[in-house]
C-alpha positions in Angstrom: 80.1 112.0 68.1 83.4 111.6 70.2 81.3 109.7 72.9 79.8 107.5 70.2 83.1 106.6 69.0 84.3 105.6 72.4 81.2 103.5 73.0 81.7 101.8 69.6 85.3 101.0 70.3 84.3 99.7 74.0 81.7 97.4 72.3 84.2 96.1 69.8 86.9 95.6 72.4 84.4 93.6 74.4 83.6 91.3 71.6 87.2 90.8 70.7 88.2 90.0 74.3 85.1 87.6 74.6 86.2 85.7 71.3 89.8 85.5 72.5 88.7 84.2 75.9 86.2 81.8 74.3 88.9 80.4 71.9 91.2 79.5 74.8 88.8 79.0 77.7 85.4 78.1 75.8 83.0 79.3 78.5 84.7 82.4 79.8 83.0 85.8 79.3 84.1 89.1 80.3 81.4 91.9 80.6 81.7 95.4 81.7 79.2 96.0 84.5 80.0 99.7 85.7 82.3 102.6 85.0 84.7 103.6 84.0 85.9 105.3 87.2 89.4 106.8 88.1 90.6 104.0 90.4 88.0 101.2 91.2 89.0 98.9 94.0 88.0 96.9 97.0 85.1 94.7 95.6 83.1 93.2 98.4 80.1 90.8 97.8 77.4 91.1 100.2 75.8 87.5 100.1 72.8 88.6 102.5 71.7 91.2 100.0 73.1 90.0 96.7 75.0 93.2 96.1 78.4 94.1 95.2 80.2 97.0 96.9 83.5 98.7 95.6 85.2 102.0 95.9 86.7 104.7 93.8 89.9 105.5 95.7 90.6 109.0 94.0 86.9 109.8 93.7 86.5 109.3 97.4 83.5 107.3 96.7 81.7 104.0 97.7 79.4 102.3 95.2 76.8 99.7 95.4 75.9 97.7 92.3 72.7 95.6 92.2 73.1 92.8 89.6 69.3 92.2 89.5 68.3 95.5 88.3 71.7 96.7 87.2 71.4 99.9 89.4 74.4 101.6 90.7 74.3 104.1 93.6 77.2 105.8 95.5 78.1 107.9 98.4 81.0 110.4 98.9 83.4 110.3 101.8 84.9 113.7 102.7 87.5 112.4 104.9 89.9 111.6 102.0 90.7 108.8 99.3 88.7 105.5 100.1 90.8 102.5 100.1 88.4 100.0 101.7 84.7 99.8 102.5 83.0 96.8 104.1 79.5 96.4 105.5 79.2 95.9 109.5 77.7 92.7 110.8 74.5 93.0 112.0 73.7 96.4 111.0 71.7 97.6 108.1 73.3 100.3 105.9 76.3 100.7 107.7 80.0 100.4 106.6 83.5 100.4 108.0 85.9 102.4 105.7 89.4 103.7 105.4 89.1 107.2 104.1 92.3 109.3 104.2 94.0 108.0 107.3 90.7 107.8 109.3 88.8 104.6 110.1 85.2 105.9 109.7 81.7 104.4 110.3 79.5 105.3 107.4 75.7 105.4 107.4 74.4 105.1 103.9 71.1 103.8 102.4 72.5 102.0 99.5 69.2 102.4 97.5 70.0 106.0 96.9 73.0 108.4 96.1 74.3 110.3 99.0 76.8 113.2 98.8 76.8 113.9 102.4 76.5 110.7 104.6 76.7 110.7 108.3 80.4 109.8 109.1 81.7 109.0 112.4 85.5 108.7 113.0 86.4 105.7 115.0 90.2 105.7 114.9 93.3 107.1 113.0 96.2 105.4 111.6 99.8 106.6 110.7 99.6 109.2 113.3 102.5 111.7 112.9 103.4 110.5 109.5 102.7 112.6 106.4 101.5 111.7 103.2 100.0 108.4 103.6 96.5 107.0 103.0 94.4 103.7 103.4 94.7 101.4 100.6 93.4 97.7 100.5 91.7 95.8 103.3 89.7 92.5 104.3 87.9 91.0 107.3 89.6 88.2 109.1 87.8 84.9 110.2 86.9 86.4 113.6 85.3 89.6 112.0 88.3 92.1 112.5 89.1 94.5 109.8 92.6 94.4 108.5 93.6 97.3 106.5 96.9 98.8 105.2 98.3 102.2 104.2 100.7 103.4 101.4 102.8 106.6 101.0 101.6 108.8 98.3 102.3 112.4 97.3 100.5 114.0 94.2 99.3 110.5 93.3 102.8 109.4 93.1 103.5 106.3 95.5 106.3 106.9 98.3 108.2 103.7 99.2 108.4 102.4 103.0 105.9 104.8 104.5 102.9 102.3 104.7 101.8 99.8 107.4 99.3 97.0 107.7 96.9 97.3 110.6 94.6 94.8 112.4 91.6 96.7 114.2 90.3 95.3 117.4 86.4 95.3 117.8 86.5 98.8 119.2 88.5 100.1 116.3 91.7 100.3 118.0 94.5 99.8 115.5 97.5 97.4 115.9 100.3 97.5 113.6 101.1 94.3 112.2 103.6 94.9 109.5 105.8 98.1 108.8 107.2 99.5 106.8 105.6 98.4 103.7 105.5 100.0 100.3 102.0 99.4 98.9 99.8 97.4 101.4 97.6 95.3 99.1 95.9 92.0 98.9 95.2 90.0 101.9 93.3 86.7 102.5 93.1 83.8 105.1 93.2 80.1 104.3 90.0 78.2 105.0 91.7 76.2 107.8 92.3 79.6 109.4 96.0 79.0 110.0 97.7 80.9 107.0 97.6 84.5 106.1 98.4 85.5 102.6 99.7 89.2 102.0 100.9 91.4 99.1 103.2 94.3 99.4 103.0 95.5 95.9 106.5 96.8 95.2 108.1 93.6 96.6 106.7 91.7 93.6 105.5 88.8 95.4 103.0 87.1 97.5 104.0 86.1 101.0 102.4 83.8 103.6 102.6 83.8 107.3 101.4 81.4 110.1 98.3 82.9 111.5 96.9 82.5 115.0 93.0 82.7 114.8 92.4 83.5 118.5 94.9 86.3 118.7 95.2 87.5 115.2 99.1 87.0 115.5 101.2 86.3 112.4 104.7 84.9 112.2 106.9 82.6 110.2 106.9 84.6 107.0 107.9 83.1 103.6 107.5 83.8 100.1 104.8 81.8 98.2 105.1 83.2 94.6 107.5 85.5 93.0 106.1 87.7 90.0 109.6 88.2 88.4 110.4 84.5 88.5 107.2 83.8 86.9 107.8 86.4 84.2 104.8 88.3 85.1 104.8 92.1 84.2 103.8 94.8 86.6 102.9 94.3 90.2 100.5 92.2 92.4 97.4 94.2 93.7 94.2 92.9 95.2 93.7 89.2 96.0 90.9 86.8 96.9 90.5 83.0 97.4 88.3 80.4 95.9 86.4 77.4 97.5 89.3 75.1 96.8 91.7 77.4 98.7 93.6 78.8 95.7 94.4 82.5 95.3 93.3 84.8 92.7 95.4 87.7 92.1 95.0 91.2 90.5 98.1 92.1 88.0 98.3 95.8 88.0 100.3 96.9 84.8 100.2 93.2 83.2 96.4 93.0 82.4 96.0 89.7 84.1 94.0 88.0 86.8 96.0 84.9 87.8 95.4 81.8 89.9 98.0 80.4 92.2 98.0 77.2 94.3 98.2 78.3 97.8 100.1 75.2 98.9 102.8 74.9 96.1 103.0 78.5 94.8 102.6 77.4 91.3 100.4 79.4 88.8 97.3 77.6 87.6 96.1 79.7 85.1 95.6 83.4 83.9 92.8 85.5 82.6 93.5 88.3 80.1 91.7 91.4 80.7 90.8 94.1 78.2 92.8 96.7 80.3 96.3 96.7 81.7 95.7 98.0 85.3 93.7 95.5 87.3 93.3 96.3 90.9 91.3 93.7 92.8 89.1 90.5 92.6 86.1 89.1 94.4 83.7 86.3 93.8 80.2 86.9 93.9 76.6 86.2 92.5 74.2 83.9 94.1 76.6 81.1 93.6 79.7 82.9 94.2 80.8 81.8 90.8 81.1 85.1 89.2 84.5 86.8 89.7 84.3 90.6 89.8 87.3 92.4 88.6 88.0 96.3 89.5 90.3 98.3 87.3 92.1 101.7 87.2 93.0 104.5 84.7 94.8 107.0 86.9 98.3 105.8 85.9 97.6 105.7 82.2 99.0 108.3 79.7 96.9 109.9 76.9 97.8 107.2 74.4 96.9 104.4 76.8 93.6 105.9 77.6 92.7 105.9 74.0 93.8 102.3 73.5 92.0 101.2 76.6 88.5 103.0 76.7 87.3 100.7 79.3 90.1 101.2 81.8 88.7 102.1 85.3 85.8 99.7 84.6 84.4 97.1 86.8 83.9 93.7 85.1 82.2 90.4 85.8 83.9 87.2 84.6 81.7 84.3 84.0 82.2 80.7 83.2 85.4 79.9 85.2 83.8 77.1 86.6 85.1 77.9 90.0 83.3 79.4 93.1 84.4 81.5 96.0 83.6 81.4 99.7 81.4 84.0 101.3 82.9 87.4 102.0 82.8 88.4 105.8 81.2 91.5 107.4 83.2 93.2 110.0 82.5 93.3 113.7 82.7 96.5 115.4 81.2 98.1 118.7 
């Protein structure tokens, strides 16, 4: 009876949010496609296979969602909490993932669940530093993985313990930014000359000049300040649309918002049916579906009752905007 009540509330909430969205943005529809999980993160659209990958950080799992069949499979990584997982270029069923503080190669047939996949440790980060773990990551235009860490003990963030790393093609880490509080969203401009980055507790989005050949970054400046724009919560994961504008997950504020990457002005925001939005990615055959991951690990009992869909993965349709292909990583 309890499960039926939760299901009924979930259906009602989706209907309400679809109505509210449609009343302000006529064609926008929000649909729950997976979950809830403890902390869904890191959506990555594989355009070659038409599959969506994402992780459950706390559950130490990588998931694969097939939009055509609606089938969801997963694998478990024993090395620790999973912050990021991306497919390896030119390889079938091989992923590069950040698990605990290990950068690992994961061998997983995404058609089936696998609780004990073959895992190879490629390198380690934050050596000699206690209580850190991998968080968000993305692949740069040259196919190099960039992934950052954060300090955390008993699931509570510890400031100034994280770093952002760029990984060479052999997996060697190069520390790019340190210290950071919570290394989160990162994307590159379509012209390959700008790098956008989020350290969540800084409450802003910054932009660096980017050298596509060397992978170097320099001349940091603030593009968007959440507090000055009256946005509650923090900035989390981020992606970029075909026009070059940024889409940002608003953890604690229940929004996904779009920012002009040149002027730093907020273009629009989408209200989600839960408060803790963790990341976003464009996918689908036309890359016009915005996939949104969310979390429930920071919610109290009252909030969980009010947000039965917290921790779910959502698909947002009807934005009239498409994204660019997400890249697989190169690794020897």
